[in-house]
C-alpha positions in Angstrom: -6.5 -31.2 -7.6 -3.5 -29.9 -8.4 -3.4 -26.8 -10.7 -0.5 -26.0 -13.3 0.7 -22.8 -14.7 2.8 -23.7 -17.5 5.5 -22.4 -20.0 5.9 -19.1 -18.2 8.9 -16.9 -17.5 8.7 -17.0 -13.6 10.5 -14.1 -11.6 10.6 -15.9 -8.2 12.2 -13.4 -6.0 13.4 -16.2 -4.0 16.8 -15.9 -2.2 18.8 -16.6 -5.4 16.4 -14.2 -7.2 16.0 -16.7 -9.9 14.2 -15.9 -13.1 13.1 -19.2 -14.8 12.4 -19.7 -18.4 9.6 -22.2 -19.7 8.6 -22.9 -16.1 5.7 -24.2 -14.2 4.2 -23.7 -11.0 1.8 -26.3 -9.2 -0.6 -25.1 -7.1 -2.4 -27.1 -4.4 -5.3 -25.5 -2.6 -3.8 -22.0 -1.4 -0.5 -22.9 -1.7 2.5 -23.2 -4.1 3.6 -27.2 -4.0 6.3 -27.2 -6.8 8.1 -25.1 -9.2 10.2 -26.7 -12.0 10.5 -26.9 -15.7 7.1 -27.3 -17.6 8.4 -30.6 -18.9 9.1 -32.1 -15.4 5.8 -31.0 -13.8 3.7 -31.9 -16.5 5.1 -35.4 -15.9 5.1 -35.3 -12.3 1.3 -34.2 -12.3 -0.4 -35.8 -15.3 -4.0 -35.4 -14.0 -3.5 -31.6 -12.9 -5.2 -28.8 -14.4 -3.1 -27.1 -16.9 -3.4 -23.1 -17.6 -0.9 -22.7 -20.5 1.0 -19.1 -19.8 3.0 -19.2 -22.5 4.5 -15.7 -23.4 3.6 -14.8 -19.9 5.7 -13.5 -17.3 4.6 -14.6 -13.4 5.6 -12.5 -10.6 4.7 -12.9 -6.9 1.8 -10.8 -6.1 2.6 -7.1 -5.3 2.4 -5.6 -1.5 1.0 -1.9 -1.2 2.0 -1.1 2.5 0.3 2.2 2.8 -3.2 3.4 1.3 -6.0 5.0 2.6 -8.9 3.3 0.7 -11.9 5.9 1.6 -9.7 8.5 -0.6 -10.8 6.8 -3.6 -14.0 9.2 -3.6 -11.5 12.1 -3.6 -9.5 11.6 -6.6 -8.8 15.0 -8.2 -10.1 17.4 -5.5 -6.9 18.0 -3.7 -4.3 19.0 -6.8 -1.7 21.8 -6.1 -1.7 21.9 -2.6 0.8 20.9 0.0 -0.3 18.4 2.8 -1.8 20.9 5.5 -3.9 22.8 2.7 -4.9 19.5 1.4 -6.0 17.9 4.4 -7.6 21.1 6.0 -9.2 22.3 2.9 -10.7 19.0 1.3 -9.5 15.6 3.0 -10.3 16.5 6.5 -14.0 18.1 5.6 -14.6 15.3 3.4 -13.5 12.5 6.2 -16.1 14.0 8.3 -19.0 13.0 6.1 -18.3 9.7 5.5 -20.9 6.9 5.8 -20.3 3.0 5.9 -21.6 2.8 2.3 -19.3 5.4 1.1 -16.1 3.4 2.6 -17.3 0.3 1.3 -17.8 1.7 -2.4 -14.3 3.5 -2.1 -12.4 0.6 -1.0 -14.2 -2.0 -3.4 -13.1 0.2 -6.0 -9.6 0.6 -4.6 -9.1 -3.0 -4.4 -10.3 -3.6 -7.8 -7.6 -1.0 -8.7 -5.0 -2.8 -6.9 -5.8 -6.2 -8.0 -5.9 -5.2 -11.9 -2.6 -3.6 -11.4 -0.8 -6.7 -9.9 -1.5 -6.1 -6.0 -2.3 -9.1 -4.0 -1.8 -7.5 -0.4 -2.9 -4.0 0.7 -2.4 -2.4 4.1 -5.1 0.3 4.7 -4.4 2.9 7.0 -8.2 3.6 8.1 -7.8 6.8 10.2 -11.2 8.4 9.8 -13.8 7.6 12.1 -16.5 10.4 12.7 -19.0 7.4 13.3 -19.1 3.7 13.4 -18.7 0.7 11.2 -16.3 2.3 8.9 -13.3 -0.1 9.2 -16.1 -2.9 8.9 -17.1 -1.5 5.6 -13.5 -1.6 4.5 -12.9 -5.2 5.6 -15.8 -6.1 3.9 -14.6 -4.8 0.5 -11.1 -6.8 1.1 -13.4 -9.9 1.5 -15.8 -9.5 -1.1 -12.8 -8.8 -3.7 -10.7 -11.6 -2.6 -7.5 -9.5 -1.9 -5.3 -10.0 1.1 -4.3 -7.6 3.5 -4.4 -5.7 6.9 -6.9 -2.9 7.5 -5.1 -0.6 10.1 -7.7 0.7 12.6 -6.4 4.5 12.7 -7.1 7.2 15.2 -6.5 11.0 15.8 -6.7 11.8 19.6 -5.9 15.4 19.4 -4.8 18.2 16.8 -8.0 20.3 16.5 -5.7 23.3 16.7 -3.7 22.3 13.7 -6.9 21.9 11.6 -8.0 18.5 12.2 -11.9 18.6 12.3 -13.3 17.6 15.7 -15.6 14.8 14.5 -12.3 13.0 13.4 -11.0 13.0 17.0 -11.6 10.4 19.6 -10.8 9.3 23.0 -8.1 6.6 22.8 -9.9 4.3 25.0 -12.5 4.3 22.8 -10.6 3.9 19.7 -8.8 1.1 21.2 -11.7 -0.5 22.5 -13.1 -0.6 19.0 -9.9 -1.9 17.7 -9.4 -4.7 20.1 -13.0 -6.1 19.2 -11.7 -6.1 15.6 -8.7 -7.9 16.3 -10.3 -10.3 18.4 -12.8 -10.9 15.6 -11.0 -11.0 12.5 -7.3 -12.1 13.3 -7.9 -15.6 13.1 -5.0 -18.0 12.5 -4.1 -17.9 8.6 -6.9 -15.3 8.0 -6.7 -13.4 4.6 -7.8 -10.0 6.1 -6.4 -8.8 9.6 -6.6 -6.0 11.7 -3.7 -3.6 12.7 -3.3 -0.5 14.7 -2.6 3.1 13.2 -2.0 6.1 15.4 -2.0 8.7 12.5 1.4 10.7 13.1 3.1 12.5 16.0 1.1 16.0 16.0 -2.2 14.1 16.2 -1.4 11.8 19.3 0.1 12.2 22.8 2.1 9.7 24.9 -0.8 8.4 26.4 -2.0 7.2 23.1 1.3 5.9 22.1 1.9 4.0 24.9 -1.5 2.2 25.0 -1.1 1.2 21.2 2.3 0.0 22.0 1.0 -2.4 24.9 -2.1 -3.6 22.8 0.1 -4.4 20.1 2.5 -6.4 22.0 -0.3 -8.0 23.8 -2.3 -9.1 20.6 0.8 -9.4 18.5 -0.4 -6.8 15.6 1.0 -4.5 13.2 1.3 -1.0 14.3 1.7 1.7 11.4 2.4 5.5 11.8 3.2 8.5 9.6 6.9 9.5 10.0 8.4 12.8 9.3 6.4 13.4 6.4 6.7 17.2 6.2 9.0 19.6 8.0 6.0 20.2 10.3 5.7 16.8 12.0 9.6 17.1 13.1 8.9 20.9 14.1 6.0 19.7 16.2 7.9 17.0 18.0 10.9 19.2 18.8 8.4 21.8 20.4 6.5 19.3 22.3 9.1 16.8 23.4 12.6 18.4 22.6 13.4 15.6 20.0 12.7 14.6 16.6 9.5 12.3 15.9 11.6 8.9 15.5 13.8 9.8 18.1 10.9 10.4 20.6 9.6 7.2 19.8 12.5 5.5 20.4 12.9 7.3 23.9 9.3 6.0 24.9 9.9 2.6 23.8 7.4 2.5 21.2 9.9 1.0 18.3 10.1 -2.5 17.5 10.2 -5.0 14.6 6.2 -4.9 14.2 6.2 -1.0 13.6 5.7 0.3 9.9 7.0 3.8 9.4 5.3 5.6 6.8 7.0 8.3 4.5 10.0 9.0 6.4 10.7 12.2 4.1 12.6 14.3 6.6 14.5 11.3 8.5 18.2 12.0 8.9 21.1 9.6 9.3 20.6 9.1 12.9 16.9 8.0 12.3 18.3 5.6 9.8 20.4 4.4 12.7 17.2 4.1 14.9 15.5 2.2 12.2 17.9 -0.5 11.9 18.4 -0.7 15.6 14.9 -1.6 16.3 14.3 -3.3 12.9 11.5 -0.9 11.9 10.1 -1.0 8.6 9.5 1.6 6.2 6.9 2.3 3.4 8.1 4.6 0.7 5.4 6.6 -1.1 7.1 8.3 -3.8 4.0 9.6 -6.0 2.2 11.1 -2.9 5.5 12.7 -1.8 5.7 14.6 -5.0 2.0 15.1 -5.5 1.9 17.0 -2.1 5.5 18.6 -2.9 6.6 16.9 0.4 10.2 16.2 -0.7 12.5 13.1 -1.4 13.0 10.7 1.3 16.5 9.5 1.6 15.6 5.9 0.6 19.3 4.8 -0.8 20.7 5.9 2.5 18.3 3.7 4.1 18.7 0.6 1.8 22.6 1.0 2.5 21.9 1.0 6.5 20.1 -2.1 6.1 16.5 -0.9 6.8 13.9 -2.9 4.9 12.2 -0.6 2.5 8.5 -1.3 0.9 6.6 0.5 -1.6 3.0 2.3 -0.8 0.6 4.1 -3.2 -0.8 6.0 -0.5 -4.4 7.5 -0.7 -6.0 7.7 -3.8 -6.3 11.6 -3.1 -2.6 12.2 -3.2 -1.6 9.8 -6.1 -4.4 9.7 -7.7 -4.7 5.9 -8.1 -4.0 2.6 -6.4 -1.8 1.3 -9.1 1.5 0.0 -7.8 3.0 -0.6 -11.3 3.1 3.4 -11.7 4.7 3.6 -8.2 7.5 1.0 -9.5 8.5 3.4 -11.9 8.5 6.7 -9.5 10.5 4.8 -7.1 13.3 3.8 -9.5 13.4 7.1 -11.2 13.3 9.7 -8.5 16.4 8.8 -6.7 18.4 8.7 -9.5 17.3 12.0 -10.9 17.8 13.4 -7.2 21.2 12.1 -6.7 22.1 12.3 -10.2 23.4 8.8 -10.1 21.7 6.3 -12.5 23.0 3.3 -10.3 21.6 4.4 -6.7 18.5 2.1 -7.1 17.8 -0.3 -10.0 14.7 -1.9 -11.2 15.5 -5.3 -9.7 15.6 -3.5 -6.0 12.4 -1.8 -6.8 10.5 -4.9 -7.6 11.9 -6.2 -4.3 10.6 -3.7 -2.6 7.1 -4.1 -3.9 7.2 -8.0 -3.2 9.5 -9.8 -0.7 10.6 -6.6 0.8 6.9 -5.5 1.3 5.9 -9.0 2.5 8.6 -8.6 5.0 7.5 -5.0 6.2 4.2 -6.6 7.5 5.5 -9.6 8.9 4.4 -12.1 6.1 7.5 -13.0 4.2 7.4 -16.4 5.3 3.9 -16.5 3.7 4.0 -14.3 0.6 6.4 -11.9 -1.5 8.2 -14.6 -3.4 7.2 -17.7 -5.7 8.6 -20.4 -3.6 7.3 -24.1 -2.4 5.3 -23.8 0.8 4.3 -20.1 0.4 0.6 -18.9 -0.6 -0.4 -18.9 -4.1 -0.6 -15.0 -4.6 0.5 -14.8 -8.1 0.1 -12.3 -11.0 0.5 -13.5 -14.4 1.3 -10.8 -16.9 1.0 -10.6 -20.8 3.4 -8.2 -22.0 1.6 -7.7 -25.2 0.7 -4.0 -25.6 2.5 -1.3 -27.7 4.1 0.5 -24.8 6.0 -2.4 -23.2 6.8 -4.4 -26.3 9.5 -5.4 -27.4 10.9 -7.1 -24.2 14.5 -7.8 -23.5 14.4 -8.0 -19.8 11.2 -8.6 -17.9 12.0 -7.0 -14.9 13.2 -4.0 -16.6 10.1 -3.6 -18.9 8.1 -4.1 -15.8 9.5 -1.4 -14.0 10.1 1.3 -16.6 7.6 0.6 -19.6 4.5 -0.9 -18.1 1.4 0.9 -17.3 -0.7 -1.2 -15.2 -2.9 -3.1 -17.5 -0.3 -5.7 -18.2 -1.7 -8.1 -15.2 -3.9 -10.9 -17.2 -4.7 -13.2 -14.2 -4.4 -12.9 -10.4 -4.6 -15.4 -7.9 -4.9 -14.8 -4.1 -4.8 -18.0 -1.8 -4.8 -20.0 -5.1 -8.3 -18.5 -5.8 -8.5 -17.0 -9.1 -9.8 -13.3 -8.5 -9.1 -11.6 -12.2 -9.0 -13.7 -15.2 -8.6 -12.2 -18.9 -8.0 -9.0 -17.4 -11.6 -9.1 -15.6 -12.5 -9.2 -12.2 -13.8 -12.7 -11.2 -15.2 -11.7 -7.8 -17.1 -8.6 -8.2 -18.7 -6.4 -11.2 -16.1 -3.9 -12.3 -19.0 -1.8 -13.9 -21.0 -1.9 -10.9 -18.2 -1.1 -8.8 -17.4 2.1 -10.6 -21.0 3.1 -10.9 -21.5 3.0 -7.2 -18.0 4.7 -6.5 -19.2 7.6 -8.8 -22.3 7.9 -7.1 -20.7 7.9 -3.6 -18.2 10.3 -4.5 -20.5 12.9 -6.0 -22.8 12.7 -2.9 -19.8 13.0 -0.5 -18.8 16.1 -2.3 -22.0 17.6 -2.1 -22.3 16.8 1.5 -18.9 17.9 2.5 -18.9 21.2 0.5 -16.1 20.2 -1.8 -18.2 20.0 -4.9 -16.8 23.4 -5.7 -13.4 22.1 -6.4 -14.7 19.9 -9.3 -15.2 23.4 -11.1 -11.8 24.9 -10.5 -10.4 27.6 -12.9 -7.8 26.7 -15.6 -4.5 27.1 -13.7 -1.1 27.4 -16.0 1.8 28.1 -13.8 -0.1 30.0 -11.1 2.9 30.9 -9.2 4.5 33.3 -12.1 3.4 36.3 -13.5 2.4 36.7 -16.8 5.1 38.0 -19.3 5.1 41.8 -19.5 
């Protein structure tokens, strides 16, 4: 039976970027069957179930192309640290203590955050494997919440001398054997949740790891995602070991291709941008994390002008500290204006493209999701712009990017199924999810020895002496 969402303002993100007033969307099973005026579709489908979306804005579900959901349990423990201190002093020790039940509780909570703030597709970069069954726990959370996504089975195969805890370092053949089993199990045609590959970053892998990753991804047609040039250390390490920058080295060994999603790219130079374009490498821009860890400002305007596909990611909730893509929209729009002192260098419209159709393109799913068009999956977000912070509304896209807080989504559909209605999850109990994640977070902090970080002293301008 058809279902109609009627009387809505629809931000389609179609090739013409149409914004339709008093529009209706017809959904049949898991796909969008038609889009037209409300009057036309009510006449065409008189027996359809009707959901009145008057005074609502409908957008395609957003695509968060980079997160580490296990870090949901670490929110607030890594404040005021650069990446190396953040990882060695908090995230790494915590990751060594992860149990499957921790990963499930963390991922479930992160998926709920994502859905409630308008995200219908996630790419989880699951690099911590001190024991088995951790990726499976994340996949189960995706399945239970109803969200779409790619769980990228990550791995670190060296780097103990740089502070990576030994329990997190795996032999590449073991890691890829596990990844291959997961891919064969979950990557079925049309599956809502699939598995990709994630060699972590240049200083945590060797060429054998990269070569074997490239071959497996090519053989099994899977996404590869990898951190690139997030801090100067990555670039320096690559220069010392290989005599060239990390992205340039990856080109040299034949690693790059349209299936590679490069994350961060903060220290990429103009030559790197040309390499990305040449090999159709996609980028995941994570502005909140890059500022939280004081990593710097990626040259996103140059990448966009160079024709590179740039998407948006929240990054892990330990360096953001949430999974709210609506927050990321505003940061992505503002930091480049401020850095370049040019208010036109990036627009609200472009940022919403990055969060929707460009995010879908970044993971090879733009033929299925990322816009509201007939034939595509019914991954939709119905927003009620009725709070004092966003109202009054003149231009819906501007309001969404610059004014919204994240609680505007009222209903979310994935594969045509309602996963959130009246701002409450349908698939899981939010109260139970929060209870279990708090319990898991407290117990993990005790095991990892990071509980002391909860009781930090008050820090006010710690890098400056008191006035004399």
